[in-house]
Structures are given as structure tokens and as C-alpha cells.
N, C-alpha and C positions, 0 to 999 in steps of 0.2 A: 423559438421553443425547441429544445434537444428532446428528442423522442426516439426511442431504442425499442426493436425488436428486443422479448423477454425469451422467446426460444435459442437453443433447446434446456428444457430443464427435465430432470427425472422423477419419475414419479413410483412411488411403492406402497403397496400395499398395508397397512397396519390394523391389524386385527380382521375384523371380520363387517367393522363401521367406519372406516376413517381411511384416507389418503394419505400419505407426506406427499409434500413437492419438495424436492433437495433442489434448491436453486446453485449455490456454492459450497467450497468446504472452507472457503477462507472466511470470517468475519470483516467484514466492511461497510464502508458508508453505499459503496454502489449494491453490495448484496442487500443492505437494508432497502434501497430505492426499489427493487426489483419486486420485492416481497410485498411493499406498500403499495406498489402500482397493483398487483394481484387482490391484496384487500381494500383499497379504494374499488376496483371494480366488480369485486364481488358485493360490494357495501349498495351500490348503486343499480349491481343489475342481480336478485336475488336469484339463485340455483333453486329450481323443486327439487325439496327431498335432501336439501344439505341444509343441517342442523347448526353447527357453527364452524368457526374457525379458529384456530390459533399459531399466531407468528413466532417464530424465535430468531436466536442470532443469523441462521444460513437456511433454514426451512418453514415450510407452512402446512399446517396439519388440518384437514378438512376432516368434519364429522357426517355423516350421512343417516338418513333412514333408509337400510335397506330392501326392507320389503315395499316402501315406497316407490323406490327406484326400478324395484325389479318388475313393477304393474302387476301387483300380488301374486308374484311367480314364476312369470310368464318368461323374462329375461335374467342375465346375468348383472346386478345391481354394480359391481366393481365396474364391470366394463363401460356401462352408461356412465356413471362417474367419471371414470377417466376420460373417455369422450367428451363431455361438458368440460370438463375442469381444460383437456386440450383446446378447446374452442376458446375458454375463457383466456390462455394465454396467449393464443392466436390476438386475440385482441385488446390486454391489456397492455398499455404502452406507459414504458417508463418516462417520465416528465422529470424535467429539470424545475425543481418547486424554489421558491422563494424563503430567502431567508428567514426564520420564525425568530422571532424576540426570544433568546431564552428565559426561562425560568428559575428566579434566582432562589436560591437554596443558604440560609444563614446557616452558619455550622461554629457551633464554637470548640474547638480544635484541643483536644488533651486533656489532663486531669482527670476527671472520675467521668468526664462525659468521651473521652477517648485515651482507654485504659493501655492500649496499644501502640498508641503513637510512638513511644519511645523502642518500641521492638521492632516498628516498622523501620524506625531511622537507623537502628543498628544495625538489622538486615542488611542495608542497601548503601552501610557508610556513608549517614547524611546525617546532619543536625535534624533536629525534631522542627526548625524554622524552617529549613530547606522543602520538608515532607511538606506542611502546610502550602509553603509557596509554590510546590510542583501540583500539587492537589486540587488547588482553588485558581490555577492561572488558566487552565483550559475549559472550552466549552465543549461539553458532554453532549453526545447522542442517545436517547432512550430505544434499545434496539426493541425491549421485551417487557413488560410485566408478568411477573412471576413468583413461584416459591411459595409466596403467600401474597394476601389480597393487596395491591397497590405496590409492590414490590418490583423498584424500577433495576433492569440490567443496565448501567451504561456502558459505552465505547468512548474512549478518547483519552484514558489515563495516561501519564507520561509513564514509559514503563521503567524508570527510573527510583519508582517506588513501589515497583511488583512487590508482594511478596507473597509466601503459600499461606495458605490457609492455616488454621491453628490444629495442632495436632488432636487437642481435644475438645470438642464444642463444647460452648457454655450450654448449660441447661435453659435459660433465659437472657436473652436480651433485650434491652428498654428500646420502645417504639422510639424512633427518629434517629438511631443508631446512623451515623455513617460508616462502611467497612470497607476493609479491600481484600481481593482475595485471587490471587495470582496476578495478571494483569485487569482484572474487572474492578470497578468500583460500585457501591451500589447502598442504599438506604433502608431499613427495615422499618416498615410504616406502622408496624405493632408486634407488642410484644410476643416472644417466640426464641427457640432455641436455634443457636446458629454455631457456625465455625469462622465467620471469616474476621479478619483483623478490625479492632474498633479504633478510630481514629481521630471521632468527633461523633458530635449530635445537632442537630437540626430539631427548635420549637416548632416548624411547621406540622402539621396534620395531614401527613399523607393519603391517609385511607380512613372515611367514613361514611359506613352506609349510609347513614341520613341524609347526605347529601345528592344532589340531583346526578353530579357526576361524582361518584364515591371515591375516586383514584384522582387523586391532582395532578398525576402526569400519565401519561399515554405515550404506545411507540409510535417514535417520529419526532417526539419533542425534544428542544433542546435543553440543557441544565448548566447553570454556572454557579458556582460556591461561593460563598461570600462566608470570610472569617469574623464573626462577632467575639464580642467578650462575653463573659460569663454574667455581668450585669446586663447586659444589652439580651442575651438568652433568655433570663428570666424576666424581663420584662416583656417580652414578647409571648412565652409560653402563659403570662398573667392575660395578654391582648385574647390570644386562641381558646381560651377559657370561657370566654365572656361571650 
């Protein structure tokens, strides 16, 4: 098994209750693997005084209790959390993990479900069929969950369909909408305003607070989009309603 040291990684204060760990400048699977290695270590070895951590594309933010870490005002809490995190970084190892089975996401592209599909096609001098093919052929990596509960930021989209966000965001986007923003693609798990180019919609429920695991996807998961007809979409919607 391939194991690599994670250092050096830059640490910066983020207000008085958080530390930002900067891993790389470039978004990549390698950077993601480093972040996940630290996240796994923190899960297995809870750090006293740490409240939570939030992974992102190239960073991981650690929130902490400054009063607890200062030993009731005796020492500098920031210095202590930095020392603790540097120890974590020296012990956490990036490991080559086995390939996961991708989570299949059925998508009905175009029409009312994907009102911006034509715009994405025209922007990239492609047909709508080309856009669907390019969007659904790759396996995507969930880099992080953010913006809205259960919203997955996916890496691995073909740059040939990259399209800027809309100049004027929509005031409401239906849940399950699949969108493109720049070189990113993602899925709106709940109804919310947004400015991504909408190319399709999935019948899957990505976020349900009543489930044991509310978010269907988590950082590190792999995703594969599967085109389906409107008839199949409506059939699956009925299945998930019961």
C-alpha cells in the first residue's frame, strides 16, 4: 500500500475559533486524498477541544473551543491547537484506497428538467446530445458537501462542457436539479435560489433529515450519471414518494 507524508501544509488562523489548513492551490484527486487522510485521522483520534472540521476543495477548517484549549486562560489556545494539528499531520498518512462502486444518479436531461441544456450546448459549440454524452460518460469525485444540505461539489467534469454561471441567478431551483458552473457540476438537493446552468434533474432524494444518514452522498464518494427518459423519471419519483 502506498503511504505518503502529508507535510508541509500551511496553517492559518480563521477568526478566534478556527484554523484553516491549506493543502494545495490546485483542485485535484491528490489534494482530496490528503484532506481525507487528515479527516480520517481526526475521526479515529478525536482531538480534545476540537468542535468539528469542514473539508473543502483544497482546505480543511478545524473549529475549536478556545476556552477549553487555553486551560481556562493559562495558555494561548491558537498555539496549542496548531501544535496539536501539526502532530496530527505528522501522523496522518495518505493511503491509496480501493476503488469504490460509484453511486448511480439517474438524470432526465433537457426539457423542463434541464432548461439550460441548449444554452450549455451553444456556448460550447456542441449539440445537446453531445453535452449529455460528455456529462454522463465520466465518473465524478465528491470533493465536498456544501452551499446547501447535501449539495455535492463534483470533480471530474469534461472541460468541453464547462459553462459560466448565469448572470442573473434564479430565485428558486427545484430539488434534484443537476447543474454546471464553470468546470464544476453538482446537484441541488433542496429547493433553493441558485445560478448554475440547469441541464437535467434526478428523482433521487439527496437529502432527507429523517434518514439515519441525511445526505445521500459524502466527500470521497464517486458518482456516475445515468441518462433516463421522462417516463422513467416519473416512475422513479413515485417509487421514492412511498
